[in-house]
N, C-alpha and C positions, 0 to 999 in steps of 0.2 A: 133475847130479842135484839138487843143492841149489837151483839156479835153477828147476828144474821144480816142486819142492816149494813154493817161494815163490809161483810163478804159480798153482798149484792153490789155495793158501790165499787169495790175493787174489781169485780168481774166486768162491770160497765166501763171502767176506766181502761182496762186491758183491751176490751173490744174496740173502744174509740181509737186507741193508739194503733191497733192492728189495721183498722180501716184507713187511717192517715198514712201509714207506712205502705199499704197496698197501693193507694192512689199515687204516692210519690214514685213508687217503683214502676207503675204503669206509665206515668209521665216520662220518667227517665228512659224507659224501654222504647216508648213511641218516638222519643227525640232521636233515637239511634236507628230507627227503621231504615232499611235500604231504600233510597229513592227510586221511583219508577224510571227505568232507563228511557232516554229520549229516542225518538224515531229518527231515521235519516232526514226526514222532512224537517223535524224540529231543529236538528243540528245545522241545517242549511238556511234556517230562517234569518239569522243575522246577516249572512251573505246576501240573501234576497233583499233585505232592507237596505243594505249598503248600495247595491246595484240600482234599486228603485230611487234612492235618495239622490244619486248622481245623475239620474236621467229624469228627474221630476220636472213637470211643466204644468200647463193648464189641462185639466181633464185627466182622463186615464189613457195613457199611450198604449198602442197595440204592440205586443211582442210576438216574435216568432222564435222558437227554439230549434236549433240544430243539435243532433245527437252529439254529446261529448265523446271524445275518443280515448281509448286506452292504448298502451304500447303493444298489447297482444291481441287486438281486434276482438275483444270479448263484447259482443253486441248485447248480451244479457245484462252485464254490468253497466255498459254505456246507457242503455235504455232505462234501467232501473234508477240510476243516479240522476239522469237528465229529467226523468219524470218527477223525481222527488224535488229537484230544484224548481221545476215548473210549478209544482203544487205549492211550494214555499212562496214563490213569487205571487201566485194567485191569492194565497192567504194574507198577503199584505193589504189586499183590497185597494191597491193603488194602480193596478194595471189591468189591461185586457189581454187575453192570450189566444192566439189562433192555434188550434190543435196541430200537433206535428204531422199526424196522418193527412190532414188537409193540406199542409205545406208541401208534403211529398207528392200528393196528387196533383196540385197546381204545377209544381215544377216538372212532373212527368208529362203533363199535358203540353207544357211549353217546350218539352224536350231540352230542358236546361241541363247543361253539363258543366262541371267544374273540376279542377284538379283535386288531387288527394288532400291538399291542405287548404283550409278556408282562410282567406285574408280579408282585410277590411274591404277591399274592392269586390271580392266575390260575395261577401255578406251584404254589401250595398245592392248588388245586382239581384240577389235573392229577395231582399226586402222590397225592391221595386216591383218584382214580379208578383209577390204575395200580397202587396199592399199594406205592409206594416210600417210602424214607426221605428222600431228597433229590432235588431237581430242579435240573439245571444248564442254564443258557442264557446267551446273550451276543450280542455283536456283533463284526463284523470290519470294520476300517478299512483300505482299500487305499491304500498310500502309494507305489505305483509298484513298486519293487524289493522292498518288504517289506509285511507285513500286521500290523497291531496287533490282537491278540486280547484282548478284554475278557470275562472270565467271571464269572458270578455263581452262587451256590448258595443255594437256599432250603430251609430245614428245613420239611418237610411238616407235622409235628406242630404247630409254633408259627406257621408262615407267615412267619417272620422271615428276613431276609437274613443268613446266617451265615458266608459266605465270599465274598471277591472277589479277583480276581487279574488282572494285565495283563502281557502279554509281547509282544515283536515277533519274528516269524519271517521268515526269508528265503525268498522264493518259489523253489520248485524249478521244473523245466522244465514240469511239468503246470500249476502255478498261473500261470506266465507265459503259457502258451498260452491258458488259459481267460480270463485277464484281457483278452487281445487280442481274443478272439472275442466277448466279451460287452460290454465297455466301449465298443468302437467303433473299434478300430484296423484293422478289416477294410477292404478296398479301397473307396474312395468314388468314385462316378462319377455321371454324369447318367443319361439313359435308356439302356436296353439294347435295341438293335434286335432284332426278332423273328428276323431272318435270322442272327443270331449264334448258331452252334451249338457254340461252343467249350465243352467241359466245364470247369466252374469248381468248384474245391474251396473257394473263399472267396466268401462272399456279396457281392453288389454292392448298394449302397444309394443311394437318391436322396432328397434333401430340398431341391429346388430353390427352391420358393416359400416365403419366410420366413413367410407368413401361412397356409400349408398345413402343418399339423403331422403329417401322415401320413408315416411313414418306410417306405421300400420296401426289402425284401431279396429278392434273386432269385439263383437259380443254375440251371445247366443240367445235366441228366443225359442224356448221349447214349446210354448203354447201354440205359436203360429208356425213352428217347425221350419225355422230358417236360421242361418248364421250370416250376420252382416259384417262385411269387410270394407274398410275405408283406407285407401292408399293415398296419402296426402303429402304434397311436396311444397315446402315454403320457399319463398325468395329470401332476400336479405331482410325483409320486414315481415309484417303480418299478412301479406297477400299469399295465396296458395292456389295450387291446382290439385284436383283430386280425381280419383277413379273409385267409384263405389260398386261393390258386387254383393248383391243380396242373393246368397246361395240357398235356395229352398230345397228341402228334402225331396219335394216333387219337382224335378228338374224343369218341367214346363213353365213353372211360375217364377223361375229365377230372373233376375233383372240386373243389367249393368247401367251405371250412370256415370257421367263425367262432366266436369264444369270448372269454372274459375270463381274463386271467392275473392273479389276485388272491390271491397266496400269503400264507397266514398260518401261524403255527407249527403249527396243527392241520390244515393241508392246504387243499384247494380247495373241498371240498364245503360247501354252505350255501345260505341264502336270499339272493338278490340282488334289490334294488329298483332299477329303472331309470326315472328320471323324465325325461320329455320336456319340450320347451320349453313346450308348452301345459298343463303340469301333470299330464298323464296318467302314472300310475305302473304299470309292468309288474313284477309280482313273480314270480320264477321260482326254483325249487329246481334249482340247477346242481350237477353233480358232475364230478370229475376224469375227463375223457374219455380223455386220452392225451397224446401229446407231438407237437410240431411241430418238424421239423428246420429249422435255420437254414442248413445247408450239407450236403454229402454226408458230412462227418465224423460218425461214429457217436455222438460225445459232445458234439455241438453242437446243442442243442435246448432247448425250454422246454415246460412243462406248462400246461394250460389247463382251464377249466371250461366246460361247455355242457350242453345237454339234447338228446342225439341222437335221442330219441323224437319230438321235434317239429321236428327239423331245425335249419337255420341261417338260413332266410329271415327269420324274425321279428326276429333281431338285426340283420341287414343292412338290413332295411326301416327300423328305428329309426335306424340310422346315416345312412341316405340322406335321410330327411325332416326331420332336425334339424341345426341348426348347432352346438348344444351339448346334452349330456345330463349327468345326474348319476347316478352309480352308488353305491349304499349297500349295505354288508354289515355286519351287526351295527350298531355305533354309528359306524362309519367311513364317510364319504362323500367321493367324489372327482368332480371335474368334468372333462369331456372336450370339447375343441373338435373336433367331428366333421366340420365343413364341409370339402369338398374331396376326398372319397374318389373320386368318379367322375373328377374332373380328374386325380388322381394315377394312377388306372388308365389313363387315356387316354395318359399319358406313355409307357406301356409298350405301347401299341397294343391295350389291352384295352377292349372295349365292354361296356356294361350288357347288351346283347342276348345276348352269349355267356355272361355270368355267369348271367343269368336262365334261359337254356336249360339250362345245366349244373345249376342248382338244380332245374329241372323234371324233368330226367332222374333225379336222385337221389330226388326225391319220388315219382316214378312207380314 
């Protein structure tokens, strides 16, 4: 009986020691759990607090945000990060914010135009028009795995720069994807045979001739039975001219588009001067027509300006009869080396005759 009692006590002691060891191991394990990653908005919260602290006053001041800019005109990244900073500022509960869409609407109604770079003076003018106390704008520098955010705030009443802040954020999955799509890590190839009917979700580009600066992006949509070609020509920065050709298997539904992607803080609408080699200047009021998809992905596109009332032939004709042109909007001018468009089209088996016929069908 005594031996049995000792055995029971021993088993009980072993059980207790095991429970204590398990609890300790659980505590140790939980202390090494991977922390939940911060969102972009969380990473920008300290910056938001710094900007708010430097512009603090009585009550809640009203802020307007202008889209931050990238080196490569990636509007998806620009809008994403700007929205995240806007949300972070709002989360401080110390400011009021006017929606960027409302800002753009007000500026469009006032037909406000600014140069490509926002300064304290233009920010003050924007603030006066929109009726806010402060205007926040800035730049984004892509460093690969991270993005450096530089923010500036202008006091609308004085026009002075009253706050500055800089921080570095880690790219989340969305930003990594957009960087790949826009900067140029999409698949690179030479020409794409017309007989290739494989549906592609990634654009294919061609820049074979080093003297031909036209870049080509193409993708196939088997479901809707068309191949989309985009012939794009950059200036010395992120502004570009393009000709789009949606080549449908049923020729009657094919479509040609052309326009200028010249984004400024206040949008695409405005007066564009296009100077040809012989000195002739074509002045057009162009407006944001819509967007052109770069692939079948719904978030992979760019916006552009054109004049749909007069069609696209006028711009294509200018591109074809000049080796170089100069485009000016407001006080900013950019030169484009336009030679080689037909040659680049020919690489993809596209002739001027079919482009001309498609344009004629649209004009009819």
